[in-house]
N, C-alpha and C positions, 0 to 999 in steps of 0.2 A: 951060779949058772947065769951066763950073760943073757940068754934069750928070755929067761924068767924076769929079769930086771927090766928089759925093754918092753916086754908084754905088759908088765905091771904099770909102767909109765904110760903106755898107750891106753890101757883101760882107764887109768886115772884121768887122762885128758878127755877121753870120750865122756866120762861121767861128768866132769866139770863143764863141758861145752855140749851137752847132749842135745839141747834145742837146735843148735847150729848143725851138729852132726846129722841129726834126723832130717833137718831141712835139706841138706845136701843129698841124703839118701832118697828123699822124696822127689827130687828134681827129675824131669822127663829125660834129660840128657844122660844123667847118671844111670837111670833105669835102662835106657837103651843100650848103653855101653857095658853095664855090669849086672843087669838083671834086678837091681834093687836089693833091699834088705828084707828078709822074710822072718816071720815068727819061728819057723822051723830051725833057723840058725841061732836062735837064742839059747843061752846056756840053761841046762835043766837044774843045776845047782849053782848057787852064787859063788863067785870068786871070794876068797878069804878077804874079809873086811867090808863086804857089800851085803846088803839085805836082799832077800829073795824078791821082794816087791819093787826093787830099784829098776826103773824102766830102761836104764842104760846097760843092764846086764843081759 
């Protein structure tokens, strides 16, 4: 399934570069345009291969 492979790659890159990803999400311009990132959008169960306490999940 192609979408699954692409999503896995995207999640991996977010995990590897989480500090920078979070920094972008915290910027005022990003929040103005996209509403920011919220805890309610966080996964309830971890993606295969990730721990539940991983902040990038």
